[in-house]
N, C-alpha and C positions, 0 to 999 in steps of 0.2 A: 682684364675688364670683367668685373663681376656684375651679374644681373640680380636684381632683387626679385625674389619669388613672392608674389602677392598671396597672402594668406586668405582663406575664405572668411567672409564677414559673418560674425555670429549674429543671428537674428532670432527672434522669438516667434514670428508669424509663420505658422505651419503651412499657409497657403502659397507662399512665395515660391518654394521649390516646384510645386505642381504647375504654377503658371509659367515658370521658366522652362519646364520640360516640354511644353506644347510646341515651342519654336523648334527645339532640337528634333523632336519626333517628326515634325513637318519637313525639316531639312532631310531627314533620313528617307522619308517617302519620296521626296524629289530626287535624291541620289539613286534610289532604286528604279525610279522611272527612267532616269538617264541610262542606267545599266541595261534596262529592258530595251530601250531604243537602239542602243549599240548592238545588243544581241540580235535584234530583229534585222538590223542592217547587215550584220554578219551572215545571218541565214539567207537573206536575199542575195548576197554576194556569192555564197556557196552554191546556191541554186543556179545562178547564172553560169558558174564555172563547170558545173557537173555535166558530163556528157552521158553518163550511165548511172546505174545504181552503185551505191558505195559497196566496197568489197567486204567480205566476211572477216573472220579472224577473231571474233569475240570482243574486239576493242571498238568502242564507239568512235566513228569517224564522220566527218562532214556533217550532214544534216542530223544524224543521230546525236552527236555530241552537242550540236547547236540546240536541238529540241530539248535535250536534258538540261542544258544550262538555262534555257528560257523558262522551263518549268520550275526550276529552283528559284529563279528571280521572281517569277509570278507568285510563288508561295510566300517568299519573303515580303514582297510588296503587299500581298493580301494581309499578312500579319501586321505589317507596319501601319496600314490604313486602319485596321481594327483598333490597334493601340492608340493611334492618333485620334480617332473618333471618340474613344473612351476618355482620353485625357482632355480633349476639347470640350466634351460635355461637362466634365467636372470643372474645368476652368470657366466655362460659361455660367454654371451655377454660382461659382464664387464671385465672378465679376457682376452678375446681375443682382446679387444680394447686397451690393454696395449702394447705399442710399443716395450718395452724392454723385451727380453727373461728372463734376470736375474730378472727383477722386477716381471714379471708374475710368475716365480718360487717362489720368495719370498712371494708374495701375497697368492699363493695357499698353500704353506707349512705352513705359519703362520696363515692366517685368515680362510682358508677353512679346511685344514687338522688338524689344532690345535696343530701343533708341538710346543715344547717349544723353547724359545729363544736359548738355547744351541744347540738343535737339528738342528734348522735352520742355525745357525752359522757354525756348522760342515758340514752340507749338502752342503752349498754354499761356504765353505772355506772363511768365512767372519769374519773380526775382530769385536770386541765389538763396536768400534766407528762407523764402517760401518753399523752394525745392527741398532744402535741408530739413525744414520742419515737417513737410509732408512725408519725406522718405523715412525720417526718424519715427514719426507716429505710426506709419505702416509697419515698419520692421520690428518695432517694439511691442505691438499688439499681439495678442494670442493668435488671432486670425483676422481675416478681412472684416468679419462682422463686428469685431470689437475695436476697430480703428476709430479714433476720435478725429474728425476732420473739421477744420475751421474754415468755413466758407468766407469768401471775400465780401459778399453782400448778404444782408438779411433784410427781410421785410418787417417793418415795425408792426407789431400786433396791437390793435386797439382794445 
């Protein structure tokens, strides 16, 4: 039973990888927060079980090791949040520079939120050919500012 390995898709739009990174950094922040909660629960459990001060010997035990682990997690969390904020600001600038509301929504749903093709099509009431055309025009542009978006409706100018 052989599995096919999906090759990365070649795109020209330099903004897409940055928009995609936002979701992964946010997930890393959430994982760090879960590790922090676990470590805090561990510290609470150790505190409940202690009847006296931890013994010596130079090796961190009990609360000493729990505090050290929590400090490391807090440092990692702080760095992840800083990186997330930086990436989020850059993504926000990119998304806000897109003139079309429909295109902004498409980009956020598909490239930032990671919704599937079907979910995006349903959310935007978009046919298959419209999705393909939108994705192709986004991925083949140099960046989001250069995407040519065909709106569904135009107001007639007098």
